[in-house]
C-alpha positions in Angstrom: 2.6 -11.1 8.9 6.0 -9.7 8.1 9.3 -10.0 9.8 11.1 -7.3 11.8 14.6 -6.8 12.9 15.3 -6.3 16.6 17.5 -3.3 16.4 19.1 -3.7 19.9 20.5 -7.1 18.7 21.4 -6.2 15.1 25.1 -6.0 14.4 24.5 -4.1 11.2 26.4 -6.7 9.2 24.1 -6.3 6.1 23.8 -10.0 5.4 20.0 -9.9 5.5 19.7 -6.9 3.1 21.4 -8.8 0.3 19.5 -12.1 0.8 16.0 -10.6 0.9 14.4 -11.7 -2.4 11.8 -8.9 -2.2 14.1 -6.0 -1.3 12.2 -5.5 1.9 15.2 -4.8 4.1 17.1 -1.5 4.0 19.2 0.8 6.1 17.4 3.6 7.8 19.8 5.9 9.7 22.2 3.5 11.4 19.8 0.4 11.7 18.2 -2.0 9.3 14.5 -2.1 9.0 12.0 -4.4 7.2 9.3 -2.8 5.0 6.3 -4.9 6.1 4.5 -4.1 2.8 7.2 -5.8 0.8 8.0 -8.7 3.2 6.3 -12.0 2.1 8.1 -14.2 4.7 9.8 -15.8 1.6 6.5 -17.3 0.5 6.4 -20.3 2.7 10.1 -21.1 2.5 12.4 -20.6 5.4 12.9 -16.8 5.8 16.3 -15.9 4.3 16.9 -13.1 6.7 16.7 -15.5 9.6 18.9 -18.0 7.9 21.8 -15.6 7.2 21.6 -13.5 10.4 24.6 -14.3 12.7 22.7 -13.3 15.8 19.9 -15.7 16.8 16.4 -14.2 17.2 17.3 -10.9 15.6 15.0 -11.4 12.5 11.7 -12.3 14.1 8.0 -12.4 13.0 6.3 -9.0 13.7 3.3 -9.0 15.9 
């Protein structure tokens, strides 16, 4: 399962994009999105997008 970004909570700070080791996060229009095909949830480590996001519960597991 990949992660997703809750767009209504995202402040568009860009921190997650630069921390993603797989290049799965990118801007689309005026919001950030996660490419589920590239997201590996950081291979068992703590997800880096979650760790750097300044807004709690903005980078969350996709259902």
